[in-house]
FIKOLZA-1660 file (N, C-alpha, C; in steps of 0.1 Angstrom, whole numbers, plus 5000, padded with zeros to 4 digits):
% residues 159
   i   px   py   pz ch aa at
   1 8891 6171 6538  A  M  N
   1 8880 6171 6547  A  M CA
   1 8878 6159 6553  A  M  C
   2 8877 6157 6564  A  T  N
   2 8873 6143 6571  A  T CA
   2 8860 6147 6577  A  T  C
   3 8854 6134 6580  A  N  N
   3 8840 6133 6586  A  N CA
   3 8842 6138 6600  A  N  C
   4 8829 6146 6601  A  K  N
   4 8829 6151 6615  A  K CA
   4 8823 6143 6624  A  K  C
   5 8829 6138 6634  A  I  N
   5 8822 6128 6644  A  I CA
   5 8823 6133 6657  A  I  C
   6 8829 6143 6664  A  Y  N
   6 8828 6148 6673  A  Y CA
   6 8822 6163 6675  A  Y  C
   7 8814 6165 6682  A  Y  N
   7 8809 6178 6684  A  Y CA
   7 8807 6185 6696  A  Y  C
   8 8812 6198 6697  A  E  N
   8 8813 6202 6710  A  E CA
   8 8801 6209 6715  A  E  C
   9 8789 6210 6708  A  R  N
   9 8778 6213 6714  A  R CA
   9 8765 6204 6709  A  R  C
  10 8758 6204 6718  A  I  N
  10 8745 6192 6715  A  I CA
  10 8738 6199 6702  A  I  C
  11 8735 6209 6704  A  E  N
  11 8729 6216 6693  A  E CA
  11 8735 6210 6678  A  E  C
  12 8747 6212 6676  A  D  N
  12 8752 6206 6663  A  D CA
  12 8752 6191 6663  A  D  C
  13 8753 6184 6672  A  A  N
  13 8749 6169 6673  A  A CA
  13 8736 6167 6668  A  A  C
  14 8728 6173 6674  A  I  N
  14 8714 6173 6672  A  I CA
  14 8710 6173 6654  A  I  C
  15 8717 6188 6651  A  E  N
  15 8715 6188 6637  A  E CA
  15 8721 6178 6627  A  E  C
  16 8731 6171 6632  A  R  N
  16 8737 6158 6625  A  R CA
  16 8725 6148 6623  A  R  C
  17 8718 6148 6633  A  N  N
  17 8708 6137 6636  A  N CA
  17 8697 6141 6624  A  N  C
  18 8690 6153 6624  A  R  N
  18 8679 6156 6620  A  R CA
  18 8678 6153 6607  A  R  C
  19 8687 6149 6596  A  P  N
  19 8682 6143 6583  A  P CA
  19 8681 6131 6582  A  P  C
  20 8683 6125 6591  A  G  N
  20 8684 6109 6590  A  G CA
  20 8673 6103 6601  A  G  C
  21 8667 6111 6608  A  I  N
  21 8661 6106 6617  A  I CA
  21 8645 6097 6611  A  I  C
  22 8638 6105 6599  A  S  N
  22 8628 6101 6593  A  S CA
  22 8630 6087 6586  A  S  C
  23 8643 6088 6581  A  I  N
  23 8647 6076 6572  A  I CA
  23 8650 6065 6582  A  I  C
  24 8657 6064 6593  A  T  N
  24 8661 6056 6604  A  T CA
  24 8648 6049 6609  A  T  C
  25 8641 6057 6612  A  K  N
  25 8626 6056 6620  A  K CA
  25 8621 6045 6610  A  K  C
  26 8619 6051 6597  A  K  N
  26 8611 6044 6586  A  K CA
  26 8617 6027 6586  A  K  C
  27 8628 6027 6583  A  K  N
  27 8637 6017 6583  A  K CA
  27 8633 6002 6594  A  K  C
  28 8635 6013 6607  A  L  N
  28 8632 6004 6616  A  L CA
  28 8620 5998 6620  A  L  C
  29 8608 6008 6616  A  E  N
  29 8596 6002 6618  A  E CA
  29 8594 5993 6609  A  E  C
  30 8596 5996 6594  A  E  N
  30 8594 5984 6583  A  E CA
  30 8599 5971 6586  A  E  C
  31 8611 5970 6597  A  A  N
  31 8617 5959 6599  A  A CA
  31 8608 5953 6614  A  A  C
  32 8599 5960 6619  A  G  N
  32 8592 5953 6626  A  G CA
  32 8598 5958 6642  A  G  C
  33 8604 5969 6643  A  V  N
  33 8611 5973 6656  A  V CA
  33 8600 5982 6665  A  V  C
  34 8598 5977 6676  A  K  N
  34 8587 5984 6686  A  K CA
  34 8594 5991 6696  A  K  C
  35 8609 5988 6699  A  Y  N
  35 8615 5995 6710  A  Y CA
  35 8631 5997 6705  A  Y  C
  36 8638 6007 6711  A  V  N
  36 8650 6010 6709  A  V CA
  36 8659 6012 6722  A  V  C
  37 8668 6004 6724  A  L  N
  37 8676 6003 6734  A  L CA
  37 8687 6015 6733  A  L  C
  38 8685 6027 6739  A  S  N
  38 8695 6037 6739  A  S CA
  38 8706 6035 6747  A  S  C
  39 8718 6032 6743  A  S  N
  39 8729 6025 6749  A  S CA
  39 8740 6034 6750  A  S  C
  40 8747 6033 6762  A  W  N
  40 8763 6040 6765  A  W CA
  40 8769 6029 6772  A  W  C
  41 8779 6035 6774  A  I  N
  41 8792 6026 6781  A  I CA
  41 8798 6036 6792  A  I  C
  42 8795 6030 6806  A  D  N
  42 8799 6039 6818  A  D CA
  42 8814 6038 6820  A  D  C
  43 8818 6045 6829  A  L  N
  43 8831 6046 6832  A  L CA
  43 8840 6035 6836  A  L  C
  44 8829 6023 6838  A  H  N
  44 8838 6009 6844  A  H CA
  44 8838 6001 6831  A  H  C
  45 8833 6006 6818  A  G  N
  45 8831 5997 6806  A  G CA
  45 8819 5990 6808  A  G  C
  46 8809 5992 6815  A  I  N
  46 8797 5986 6815  A  I CA
  46 8787 5991 6807  A  I  C
  47 8780 5984 6797  A  P  N
  47 8771 5988 6788  A  P CA
  47 8758 5992 6798  A  P  C
  48 8750 6001 6793  A  K  N
  48 8740 6006 6801  A  K CA
  48 8730 6012 6790  A  K  C
  49 8717 6010 6793  A  T  N
  49 8705 6014 6782  A  T CA
  49 8691 6020 6788  A  T  C
  50 8688 6026 6781  A  K  N
  50 8672 6029 6785  A  K CA
  50 8664 6025 6774  A  K  C
  51 8655 6018 6776  A  P  N
  51 8645 6013 6766  A  P CA
  51 8635 6025 6760  A  P  C
  52 8632 6026 6750  A  V  N
  52 8625 6039 6742  A  V CA
  52 8615 6033 6733  A  V  C
  53 8604 6034 6734  A  P  N
  53 8591 6029 6724  A  P CA
  53 8595 6036 6713  A  P  C
  54 8593 6030 6701  A  M  N
  54 8595 6039 6686  A  M CA
  54 8586 6049 6687  A  M  C
  55 8577 6053 6691  A  S  N
  55 8568 6064 6691  A  S CA
  55 8578 6077 6697  A  S  C
  56 8585 6072 6705  A  N  N
  56 8594 6085 6709  A  N CA
  56 8607 6085 6703  A  N  C
  57 8609 6078 6693  A  F  N
  57 8624 6077 6687  A  F CA
  57 8628 6090 6679  A  F  C
  58 8616 6099 6676  A  E  N
  58 8622 6114 6670  A  E CA
  58 8625 6124 6682  A  E  C
  59 8619 6120 6693  A  N  N
  59 8624 6130 6704  A  N CA
  59 8636 6126 6710  A  N  C
  60 8637 6113 6711  A  L  N
  60 8654 6107 6715  A  L CA
  60 8660 6112 6707  A  L  C
  61 8661 6113 6694  A  C  N
  61 8672 6118 6684  A  C CA
  61 8673 6133 6685  A  C  C
  62 8664 6138 6690  A  L  N
  62 8663 6156 6690  A  L CA
  62 8669 6158 6706  A  L  C
  63 8674 6149 6714  A  G  N
  63 8678 6152 6726  A  G CA
  63 8668 6153 6739  A  G  C
  64 8655 6147 6733  A  K  N
  64 8645 6149 6742  A  K CA
  64 8640 6138 6748  A  K  C
  65 8648 6125 6746  A  G  N
  65 8645 6116 6754  A  G CA
  65 8647 6114 6769  A  G  C
  66 8648 6103 6774  A  P  N
  66 8654 6101 6788  A  P CA
  66 8667 6105 6793  A  P  C
  67 8663 6114 6803  A  Q  N
  67 8675 6120 6809  A  Q CA
  67 8678 6113 6824  A  Q  C
  68 8690 6116 6829  A  F  N
  68 8693 6110 6843  A  F CA
  68 8704 6114 6852  A  F  C
  69 8702 6118 6863  A  A  N
  69 8711 6124 6870  A  A CA
  69 8725 6119 6868  A  A  C
  70 8735 6127 6865  A  V  N
  70 8747 6126 6862  A  V CA
  70 8757 6121 6871  A  V  C
  71 8752 6124 6887  A  H  N
  71 8758 6119 6896  A  H CA
  71 8756 6104 6900  A  H  C
  72 8744 6100 6897  A  S  N
  72 8739 6085 6898  A  S CA
  72 8746 6076 6891  A  S  C
  73 8752 6079 6877  A  I  N
  73 8757 6071 6869  A  I CA
  73 8774 6073 6866  A  I  C
  74 8778 6083 6873  A  S  N
  74 8792 6087 6869  A  S CA
  74 8800 6083 6881  A  S  C
  75 8798 6081 6893  A  F  N
  75 8804 6082 6903  A  F CA
  75 8815 6092 6904  A  F  C
  76 8810 6104 6901  A  V  N
  76 8818 6115 6903  A  V CA
  76 8817 6121 6915  A  V  C
  77 8826 6123 6925  A  P  N
  77 8819 6127 6938  A  P CA
  77 8817 6141 6940  A  P  C
  78 8823 6147 6931  A  E  N
  78 8820 6162 6928  A  E CA
  78 8806 6167 6926  A  E  C
  79 8799 6157 6921  A  L  N
  79 8784 6160 6916  A  L CA
  79 8775 6155 6925  A  L  C
  80 8765 6163 6925  A  S  N
  80 8750 6159 6934  A  S CA
  80 8741 6161 6930  A  S  C
  81 8729 6157 6937  A  P  N
  81 8716 6157 6929  A  P CA
  81 8711 6172 6924  A  P  C
  82 8717 6182 6929  A  A  N
  82 8715 6196 6925  A  A CA
  82 8721 6197 6910  A  A  C
  83 8729 6190 6905  A  D  N
  83 8734 6190 6892  A  D CA
  83 8726 6189 6879  A  D  C
  84 8729 6192 6871  A  A  N
  84 8719 6190 6857  A  A CA
  84 8720 6179 6853  A  A  C
  85 8709 6172 6848  A  D  N
  85 8708 6159 6844  A  D CA
  85 8715 6156 6828  A  D  C
  86 8720 6144 6826  A  Q  N
  86 8726 6141 6814  A  Q CA
  86 8716 6137 6803  A  Q  C
  87 8720 6144 6791  A  V  N
  87 8712 6140 6779  A  V CA
  87 8719 6127 6770  A  V  C
  88 8711 6115 6768  A  M  N
  88 8718 6110 6757  A  M CA
  88 8712 6112 6743  A  M  C
  89 8724 6112 6734  A  L  N
  89 8719 6116 6721  A  L CA
  89 8721 6106 6710  A  L  C
  90 8715 6100 6704  A  P  N
  90 8717 6087 6698  A  P CA
  90 8725 6092 6686  A  P  C
  91 8735 6080 6679  A  D  N
  91 8743 6082 6668  A  D CA
  91 8735 6074 6660  A  D  C
  92 8731 6081 6648  A  L  N
  92 8722 6072 6639  A  L CA
  92 8733 6065 6629  A  L  C
  93 8745 6066 6629  A  N  N
  93 8754 6059 6624  A  N CA
  93 8756 6044 6631  A  N  C
  94 8752 6044 6642  A  A  N
  94 8755 6029 6652  A  A CA
  94 8741 6026 6656  A  A  C
  95 8731 6023 6646  A  V  N
  95 8718 6014 6649  A  V CA
  95 8719 5998 6645  A  V  C
  96 8714 5993 6654  A  Y  N
  96 8715 5976 6648  A  Y CA
  96 8703 5971 6657  A  Y  C
  97 8695 5963 6646  A  I  N
  97 8687 5954 6651  A  I CA
  97 8692 5942 6658  A  I  C
  98 8686 5940 6669  A  C  N
  98 8692 5928 6678  A  C CA
  98 8688 5916 6671  A  C  C
  99 8696 5907 6668  A  P  N
  99 8697 5895 6664  A  P CA
  99 8688 5886 6672  A  P  C
 100 8685 5885 6684  A  W  N
 100 8680 5876 6694  A  W CA
 100 8666 5882 6697  A  W  C
 101 8661 5895 6688  A  D  N
 101 8649 5899 6692  A  D CA
 101 8645 5911 6680  A  D  C
 102 8642 5906 6671  A  K  N
 102 8638 5914 6660  A  K CA
 102 8629 5926 6664  A  K  C
 103 8621 5925 6671  A  T  N
 103 8612 5939 6678  A  T CA
 103 8622 5948 6684  A  T  C
 104 8634 5948 6686  A  T  N
 104 8643 5956 6695  A  T CA
 104 8656 5962 6685  A  T  C
 105 8657 5973 6688  A  A  N
 105 8672 5977 6681  A  A CA
 105 8681 5986 6691  A  A  C
 106 8693 5984 6689  A  I  N
 106 8702 5990 6698  A  I CA
 106 8708 6000 6691  A  I  C
 107 8708 6015 6698  A  I  N
 107 8712 6027 6690  A  I CA
 107 8723 6031 6703  A  I  C
 108 8736 6034 6698  A  F  N
 108 8746 6037 6706  A  F CA
 108 8742 6053 6707  A  F  C
 109 8746 6058 6721  A  A  N
 109 8743 6072 6722  A  A CA
 109 8758 6076 6728  A  A  C
 110 8757 6094 6725  A  D  N
 110 8767 6101 6731  A  D CA
 110 8763 6108 6743  A  D  C
 111 8766 6111 6753  A  L  N
 111 8765 6117 6767  A  L CA
 111 8766 6130 6765  A  L  C
 112 8759 6139 6769  A  F  N
 112 8759 6154 6771  A  F CA
 112 8758 6160 6784  A  F  C
 113 8763 6169 6786  A  W  N
 113 8759 6174 6801  A  W CA
 113 8761 6188 6799  A  W  C
 114 8752 6195 6803  A  E  N
 114 8752 6211 6801  A  E CA
 114 8754 6215 6788  A  E  C
 115 8751 6208 6777  A  G  N
 115 8751 6213 6762  A  G CA
 115 8761 6211 6756  A  G  C
 116 8773 6202 6763  A  A  N
 116 8785 6200 6757  A  A CA
 116 8789 6184 6760  A  A  C
 117 8797 6178 6755  A  P  N
 117 8802 6163 6754  A  P CA
 117 8803 6162 6771  A  P  C
 118 8799 6151 6775  A  Y  N
 118 8803 6148 6790  A  Y CA
 118 8819 6141 6787  A  Y  C
 119 8828 6149 6795  A  N  N
 119 8840 6145 6797  A  N CA
 119 8843 6134 6800  A  N  C
 120 8837 6129 6807  A  V  N
 120 8840 6111 6812  A  V CA
 120 8834 6100 6805  A  V  C
 121 8826 6103 6794  A  C  N
 121 8818 6095 6784  A  C CA
 121 8829 6088 6778  A  C  C
 122 8832 6076 6777  A  P  N
 122 8844 6068 6770  A  P CA
 122 8842 6070 6756  A  P  C
 123 8828 6070 6749  A  R  N
 123 8826 6072 6736  A  R CA
 123 8828 6086 6731  A  R  C
 124 8824 6094 6739  A  Q  N
 124 8831 6109 6735  A  Q CA
 124 8844 6111 6734  A  Q  C
 125 8852 6103 6748  A  A  N
 125 8866 6106 6745  A  A CA
 125 8871 6098 6736  A  A  C
 126 8869 6091 6731  A  L  N
 126 8872 6083 6717  A  L CA
 126 8870 6090 6707  A  L  C
 127 8858 6096 6705  A  K  N
 127 8856 6101 6693  A  K CA
 127 8863 6115 6693  A  K  C
 128 8865 6121 6705  A  R  N
 128 8874 6134 6702  A  R CA
 128 8887 6132 6699  A  R  C
 129 8892 6120 6704  A  I  N
 129 8907 6116 6702  A  I CA
 129 8908 6114 6685  A  I  C
 130 8896 6105 6679  A  I  N
 130 8899 6102 6666  A  I CA
 130 8896 6115 6655  A  I  C
 131 8887 6125 6664  A  Q  N
 131 8885 6138 6656  A  Q CA
 131 8898 6144 6653  A  Q  C
 132 8904 6146 6667  A  E  N
 132 8917 6154 6666  A  E CA
 132 8927 6147 6655  A  E  C
 133 8931 6134 6655  A  K  N
 133 8938 6128 6646  A  K CA
 133 8935 6129 6632  A  K  C
 134 8922 6128 6628  A  Q  N
 134 8916 6132 6615  A  Q CA
 134 8919 6143 6610  A  Q  C
 135 8916 6154 6620  A  D  N
 135 8919 6168 6616  A  D CA
 135 8934 6170 6613  A  D  C
 136 8942 6159 6620  A  G  N
 136 8956 6162 6617  A  G CA
 136 8962 6153 6604  A  G  C
 137 8950 6147 6599  A  G  N
 137 8956 6140 6586  A  G CA
 137 8956 6124 6588  A  G  C
 138 8955 6120 6598  A  Y  N
 138 8953 6107 6601  A  Y CA
 138 8940 6100 6601  A  Y  C
 139 8941 6087 6600  A  I  N
 139 8925 6079 6598  A  I CA
 139 8927 6072 6611  A  I  C
 140 8916 6071 6619  A  G  N
 140 8915 6064 6630  A  G CA
 140 8904 6052 6630  A  G  C
 141 8907 6042 6635  A  F  N
 141 8900 6032 6635  A  F CA
 141 8899 6024 6652  A  F  C
 142 8889 6020 6657  A  A  N
 142 8887 6013 6666  A  A CA
 142 8876 6000 6666  A  A  C
 143 8880 5994 6676  A  G  N
 143 8870 5981 6675  A  G CA
 143 8871 5974 6689  A  G  C
 144 8863 5966 6691  A  I  N
 144 8863 5958 6701  A  I CA
 144 8870 5943 6704  A  I  C
 145 8873 5938 6713  A  E  N
 145 8877 5926 6711  A  E CA
 145 8872 5916 6723  A  E  C
 146 8859 5911 6720  A  P  N
 146 8853 5902 6730  A  P CA
 146 8860 5888 6736  A  P  C
 147 8863 5885 6743  A  E  N
 147 8867 5875 6748  A  E CA
 147 8861 5866 6758  A  E  C
 148 8857 5856 6757  A  F  N
 148 8853 5846 6769  A  F CA
 148 8859 5833 6767  A  F  C
 149 8854 5822 6776  A  I  N
 149 8861 5809 6778  A  I CA
 149 8850 5800 6779  A  I  C
 150 8850 5788 6771  A  V  N
 150 8838 5779 6771  A  V CA
 150 8846 5767 6778  A  V  C
 151 8839 5762 6785  A  M  N
 151 8845 5751 6796  A  M CA
 151 8831 5740 6798  A  M  C
 152 8836 5729 6799  A  K  N
 152 8827 5718 6801  A  K CA
 152 8830 5713 6817  A  K  C
 153 8818 5713 6822  A  Y  N
 153 8821 5708 6840  A  Y CA
 153 8817 5695 6841  A  Y  C
 154 8823 5688 6849  A  N  N
 154 8818 5673 6851  A  N CA
 154 8807 5674 6861  A  N  C
 155 8805 5661 6868  A  E  N
 155 8793 5659 6877  A  E CA
 155 8797 5667 6891  A  E  C
 156 8810 5670 6895  A  K  N
 156 8812 5676 6906  A  K CA
 156 8814 5692 6905  A  K  C
 157 8810 5697 6893  A  G  N
 157 8812 5710 6892  A  G CA
 157 8824 5716 6885  A  G  C
 158 8834 5706 6882  A  E  N
 158 8848 5710 6879  A  E CA
 158 8850 5712 6866  A  E  C
 159 8857 5722 6863  A  P  N
 159 8862 5723 6847  A  P CA
 159 8869 5711 6843  A  P  C
% end
């Protein structure tokens, strides 16, 4: 038996959240969190977020949080303002209190469109592949590799 991480229907993902909502909310409130940044990664690998006050945390976890026009963030030319909105559904296994601002937490969200996983959401694509491999007997792991360069500049602004 593998852990279920990919859900074909938003209703099933909401049910995944339901048992942990009050526990997670209580932990965040006890830690002094006032806002949650519901975050996702766009097609270009750029993190995006919608701030949500803790008073709306339960609704967010039930798929009733902020929605947005799918065409405005996906850059998919076939979509238009007439298409349905995207719904972000937080993953309660991916909640982190911001080290630089203890009144804010980041929660990573999965994107759904018309009740199903949004097929161009990088997080959903990764979860789908990991789920397929787990169902086949493999264990999948993923991580990030942040890179940066530290430079010192002289008086002329040269490295």
